[in-house]
Structure formats: C-alpha cells, structure tokens
TORRO-664736 format. One record per residue: x, z, y of N, C-alpha, C in turn. Coordinates in steps of 0.2 Angstrom, whole numbers, plus 2048, in hexadecimal, padded with zeros to 3 digits. Atoms other than C-alpha are relative to their C-alpha. Example, Ala and Ser with C-alpha at 12.3 -4.5 7.8 and 13.67 -1.06 7.14 Angstrom:
residues 2
8048007FA83E8277EA804800806;7FC7FF7FA8448247FB7FC803805;
This chain:
residues 153
8078008047FFBCB4D78027FB7FA;7FF806806804BBB4CD8058027FC;7FA7FD804814BC44C77FD8047FB;8037FB805809BD14BE7FB7FD7FB;8058048047FCBC44B78057FD7FB;7FC80480480BBBB4B08038047FB;7FE7FC805812BCA4A77FA8027FB;8047FE804802BCF4A17FE7FA7FB;8028068047FEBBE49A8058007FB;7F9801805810BBE4927FE8067FA;8007FA80680CBCF4897F97FE7FC;8068018057FBBC94838037FC7FB;7FE806804801BB947C8058037FC;7FA7FF805811BC04737FE8077FC;8007FA80480BBD246D7F88007FD;8077FF8037F7BD046A7FD7FA7FB;8028068057F7BBE4628057FF7FA;7FA800807803BC24537FE7FC7FC;8038038057F7BBA4488017F8801;7FF8077FF7FABA94518067FC801;7F980380180CBA84508027FD7FA;7FE803806814B9C4448068037FD;7FA7FF804821B9E4388067FE803;7FC8037FD831B9F4408078017FC;7FB801805840B98436807800804;7F98007FD853B9C43C8057FC7FB;7FB80480485FB8E437806800804;7FB8007FD871B8B43C7FF7FA804;7FF8067FC874B7F44B8067FD7FD;7F9804802881B714468048047FA;7FD7FD806885B794348067FC7FD;7FB805803895B7442C7FF8017F9;802800807896B7041B8028067FD;7FE7F980489FB814167FB805802;8067FA7FF891B8C41F7FB7FD7FC;805802804884B814168018027F8;7FE7FF80788DB84405800808800;8017F780088EB9840A7FA802800;8077FE7FF87CB994107FC7FD7F8;803803806876B8F4008028067FA;7FD7FB805881B9C3F47FD806801;8027FA7FF87ABAA3FD7F88007FE;808801802867BA43FC7FE8007F8;7FF80180786BB9F3EA8008087FC;7FE7F8803871BB23E67FA803801;8077FC7FD861BB93EF7FA7FF7FC;805802803856BAF3E57FF8027F8;8017FE80784DBB53D58017F97FD;80180480584BBA43CE8027F8805;8008057FB851B923D58007FA7FA;801805805849B833CB7FC7FA804;8058067FE840B723CD7FB7FE7FC;806803804830B6C3C77FA7FD804;8058037FD820B643CA7FA8057FF;8077FC7FF80FB6C3CF7FB7FD7FC;804803806804B6A3C07F9803800;8057FD7FF7F7B773C5800803807;7FF7FD7FA7F2B7D3D67F8803803;8067FC7FD7E5B893DD802803807;7FF7FD7FA7E4B933ED8058057FF;7FB7FB8007EEBA13E68077FE7FD;7FB8038057FAB983D98017FA801;7FD806802804B893D68048017FA;7FD80180780AB863C48047FA800;7FC806800819B7B3C38037FF7FA;7FD80280681FB723B48087FF801;7FA8007FE832B763B48057FB7FE;7FC80680383FB683B3807803800;7F87FE7FF850B703B87FF807803;7FF7F97FC855B833BA807801801;7F97FF7FF864B883C38018097FF;8007FA80085FB9B3C37FA8037FD;8077FD801852BA63BB7FF7FF7F8;80280180684ABA73AA7FE7F97FE;801806803848B9739F7F98007FF;809802800835B913A18007FA7FF;8028067FF82CB8239E7FC7FF805;8047FF7F9820B883AC802806803;8007FB7FC821B933BA7F9800805;8067FF7FC812B9A3C4803803807;7FE7FD7F9816B9C3D77F9803803;8067FE7FC80BBA63E28007FC808;8008057F9805B9C3F3800805806;8017FA7FA804BAC3FD7F9801803;8077FD7FE7F2BAB4007FD8057FB;8047FA8027E9BBB3FD7FA802800;8067FF7FF7D8BC13F8800807803;8007FA7FE7D5BCF4047FA8047FD;8057FC8037C6BD53F97FA801803;8078007FD7B9BD34057FC7FA802;8038067FE7B5BC24058067FB805;7FC8037FC7C4BBD4108077FF7FE;7FB8018037D5BB640C806801806;7FA8007FB7E6BB84158067FB7FE;7FA8048017F4BAC416805800807;7FB7FF7FA804BA94228027F8800;7FD8077FE80BB9A42A8077FF7FC;7FA80180481BB9E4207FF7FF7F8;801801806812B9D4108037F97FE;7FE806802819B8D4057F97FC7FF;80680480280CB7F4048027FC7FA;7FF80580580CB763F37FB7FA800;806806803802B653ED8027FF7FA;8018028087FDB623DC8047F87FF;7FE806803807B543D48087FF803;7F98007FD817B573E08068047FC;7FA7FD804828B5B3D9804804806;7FD7FB7FA831B6A3E38078037FD;7FA7FC803842B733E27FE805804;8037FA7FE83DB853E38078067FF;7FD7FA800847B943E97FC806800;8067FC80183CBA23E2802808801;8007F87FF83BBB53E77FB8057FC;8057FC802833BC33E08018017F8;8017FE80782EBCA3CE7FF7FA7FC;80380680382DBBD3C17FA7FE7FF;809801800819BBF3C07FE7FE807;8048007FA818BBF3D38067FB805;7FB8037FB825BB23D97FC7FB805;8028057FB823BA83E98067FE805;7FB8027FC82DB9F3F67FC800807;8047FF7F982AB9D4098027FA803;7FF8067FE82BB8E414808800805;7F88007FE83DB9541C8058007FA;7FB800805845B9440B8037F9800;7FC806801850B874047FA7FA7FB;805803804840B823F97FE7F9804;8018057FD83BB6F3FC7FE7FB7FC;802807803834B5E3F68077FE7FC;7FA80380383FB573E98037FB803;8008077FC83FB463F3806803805;7FB7FD7FB849B524008068047FE;7FD7FA803854B5C3F58077FD7FD;7FA803802863B4F3F0807805802;7FA7FD7FD870B583FA8008087FD;8017F8802869B6A3F58018017F7;7FF802807869B643E38088017FE;7F880180287CB603E3803806802;7FD7FA7FE880B703EC7FE8057FB;8027FD807877B793DD8057FF7FB;7FB802807881B713D0806802801;7FA7FC7FF890B773D98018077FE;8007FA80188BB883D77FE8017F8;802800807884B873C67FB7F87FD;80480780287FB773BB7F88027FD;80880080186BB763B88018017F8;803800808863B7A3A67FB7FC800;807804800857B6C3A27FA8027FC;8057FD803847B7139D7FB7FA7FE;805806801837B6539C8037FA802;7FE8077FD839B5239D7FA7FE804;8058027FC82FB4E3AC8007F87FF;7FF8067FF82AB3B3AD8027FD805;
C-alpha cells in the first residue's frame, strides 16, 4: 500500500504541478576552454542580436536599454527587450521562471532572440550583468570586434 501511495504522490507532483516547476538550465560539467568557445560560437550564431547596455526604462512588459556595444544585430542607440510577462486580457498576467529579470540602472550583456521589435532573452542564455561578463566579452571579441554606440557614463 505504501508503494502505491508513493507512486501516486510522485505522479501528482511531476505531472499535475507543472506551473510550480522552476526553470531548468543545462550546463556542461567541468567545461574545457575549447568547449566554452564552441558553445559561445553556437549561441552567438543562434542569437538575433548580441549587445551590452544599461536599462534606462522599465515596466512589467519591457526593458529599454541604452546600447553601449554591439557584436551582432542592427546598430541602434536603444533596444527594447520584452520581459516575458504577458497580459492575458482578462485582468491576469502570465510569466515564467525562465523569463529574464532586469533592474533599472543595471548594465547587461544580452544575447537576444526573436524578431527585432519582439526581442527577448531567458535566464538560461549567456545574458548576464556586465559586472559578471569579463570572460564572455573577451570571447565575443575573438568572434567579432564590437561596434561602439552610446557613450555610457
């Protein structure tokens, strides 16, 4: 009887509580310098745009970044990123634990995906705070030198 209760409990937890599951990211265990370089190149190729910038406007649905450097994508002084929160049209909103979280005034390195007016990123991407981006930026510079945009203070 305990075995059946355990099986039913596991089933309920895994299959009926999908909304409660967090974002699951897969990373290589003990990556080599070469595997990091290959993964970066793959992610760069798949991205619509790769740039750095500071969040200058932020609401529930969008983050506007003042662009500092661009490695890939259209030259622009500002880029608007979707936050992933959607209005369901009935007074409720939807979001995911995989949505990327921005903070006003913070500087980010962004790997953006999607169409130019609907760009977004996710928490499992290579996107990160600029203060944590030194190695990533060096790797991007090996792929292609950046284009300088706005001069951030």
